[in-house]
C-alpha positions in Angstrom: 0.1 0.0 0.1 1.6 3.2 -1.0 0.9 6.0 1.2 0.9 9.4 -0.7 0.0 12.1 2.0 -0.1 12.4 5.6 -2.3 15.0 7.2 -2.8 16.3 10.8 -5.7 13.1 11.1 -5.6 11.0 7.9 -3.5 9.0 5.6 -4.2 9.1 1.8 -3.0 6.1 0.2 -3.5 4.5 -3.4 -6.6 2.6 -3.7 -6.0 -1.4 -4.0 -8.6 -4.6 -4.5 -8.8 -4.8 -0.6 -11.1 -1.7 -0.6 -13.8 -3.4 -2.7 -16.1 -4.0 0.2 -15.6 -0.3 1.3 -16.1 1.2 -2.3 -19.3 -1.0 -2.8 -20.7 0.0 0.7 -19.7 3.9 -0.2 -21.5 4.0 -3.3 -24.7 2.1 -2.0 -25.8 5.1 0.0 -28.2 7.2 -2.1 -27.5 10.4 -0.2 -23.7 9.5 -1.1 -24.2 9.4 -5.1 -27.0 11.7 -5.2 -25.1 14.7 -6.9 -22.3 12.2 -8.6 -24.0 11.2 -11.8 -22.6 7.7 -10.5 -24.8 4.6 -9.7 -24.1 2.0 -7.1 -21.8 -1.1 -8.2 -24.1 -3.9 -8.4 -22.1 -6.4 -6.0 -18.6 -6.4 -4.1 -17.2 -7.9 -7.5 -18.1 -5.0 -9.6 -16.4 -2.8 -7.2 -13.3 -5.1 -7.2 -13.6 -5.0 -11.1 -13.3 -1.2 -11.2 -10.2 -1.1 -8.8 -8.6 -3.8 -10.6 -9.1 -1.6 -13.9 -8.1 1.5 -12.3 -5.4 2.8 -14.6 -4.9 6.7 -13.0 -1.9 5.8 -10.8 -0.2 3.9 -14.1 -1.5 6.6 -16.7 -1.2 9.8 -14.8 1.0 9.2 -11.7 -1.8 10.0 -9.6 -5.4 9.6 -9.0 -8.0 9.3 -6.2 -6.6 8.1 -3.0 -8.3 6.1 -0.3 -8.8 8.3 2.7 -7.8 6.7 6.4 -8.5 7.8 9.5 -4.9 7.8 11.5 -6.5 7.0 14.8 -8.5 3.9 14.2 -7.1 2.7 10.6 -10.9 3.4 9.1 -11.6 3.8 5.4 -13.5 7.0 5.3 -13.8 7.6 1.9 -11.9 8.9 -1.0 -10.3 12.2 -2.2 -7.9 12.9 -5.2 -7.0 14.3 -8.6 -8.1 13.2 -11.7 -6.6 14.2 -15.1 -9.0 14.3 -18.0 -6.9 14.1 -21.1 -9.9 15.1 -23.4 -9.9 18.6 -21.6 -6.5 18.8 -20.5 -7.5 19.7 -16.7 -6.9 18.0 -13.7 -10.1 18.2 -11.0 -10.2 17.6 -7.4 -12.8 15.2 -6.1 -13.9 13.6 -2.8 -16.4 11.5 -1.5 -17.1 10.1 2.2 -19.3 7.8 3.9 -22.3 10.0 5.3 -21.4 9.6 9.3 -18.2 11.1 8.3 -19.6 14.5 6.8 -19.3 17.7 8.5 -16.1 16.4 10.3 -13.6 18.4 8.2 -12.2 15.3 6.5 -13.2 16.5 2.8 -11.3 20.0 3.3 -8.5 18.2 5.1 -8.0 16.0 2.4 -8.7 18.0 -0.6 -6.4 20.8 0.8 -3.5 18.3 1.1 -4.4 17.1 -2.5 -4.3 20.7 -3.8 -0.9 21.2 -2.2 0.5 18.0 -3.7 -0.8 18.9 -7.0 0.8 22.2 -7.2 4.0 21.3 -5.3 4.5 17.7 -6.4 3.0 17.4 -9.7 3.7 21.1 -10.7 0.4 21.4 -12.1 -0.8 25.1 -13.2 -4.2 24.9 -12.2 -7.0 22.4 -10.7 -10.8 22.7 -11.1 -13.5 21.4 -8.9 -16.8 20.4 -10.4 -20.3 20.0 -8.6 -23.8 20.0 -9.3 -25.3 23.4 -8.5 -27.5 22.0 -5.7 -24.4 20.3 -4.1 -23.8 23.1 -1.4 -21.8 20.9 0.8 -19.3 20.1 -1.7 -19.1 23.5 -3.4 -18.6 24.9 0.5 -15.5 22.6 0.4 -14.2 23.9 -2.9 -14.4 27.5 -1.7 -12.7 26.5 1.6 -10.0 25.1 -0.3 -9.4 28.1 -2.1 -11.3 27.4 -5.5 -13.2 30.2 -7.1 -16.5 29.9 -9.0 -15.5 30.0 -12.9 -18.6 29.2 -14.7 -21.7 27.1 -14.8 -22.2 23.8 -17.0 -24.6 21.1 -17.9 -23.8 18.6 -15.4 -26.0 16.0 -17.1 -29.3 15.9 -19.0 -31.3 16.8 -15.8 -28.9 18.9 -13.5 -26.9 22.2 -13.9 -23.3 22.1 -12.8 -20.8 24.7 -11.6 -16.9 24.8 -12.2 -14.4 26.1 -9.5 -11.0 26.6 -10.3 -7.6 27.6 -8.3 -4.3 28.3 -10.2 -0.8 28.1 -8.8 
């Protein structure tokens, strides 16, 4: 397990197939995936297949990372950077179990990811995308320094917003 970042309360490490059950359970909660455009995995094997085929670390040298609480080694969710070669941009994303919302974990891990992106990866800018109604995620993006850039069509039914920060 490759540790990437350590913060005051958290360890961020590469995801692996041992995370399949947590990944499956995370997406089972409709509140967690409400604003993501994603659906739940049909079973743990589908989550495991996703993790086995996750290529971001190999292709880009970074990706979404497991967020682990230092004090008890609990998997809280994930946070990290994702490069989109078609748009030539890197976005920050995060997803946590609902019982860990409003405890500062998203802000703490996302801030560490931003710092890593600018200092270690030499990125020039990082964006954050959210559905317009996802006020909690927008608040995290603002707390870590991203500024509103523009609106966009998230999908057929939902409007979205793009926030951005530059080095």
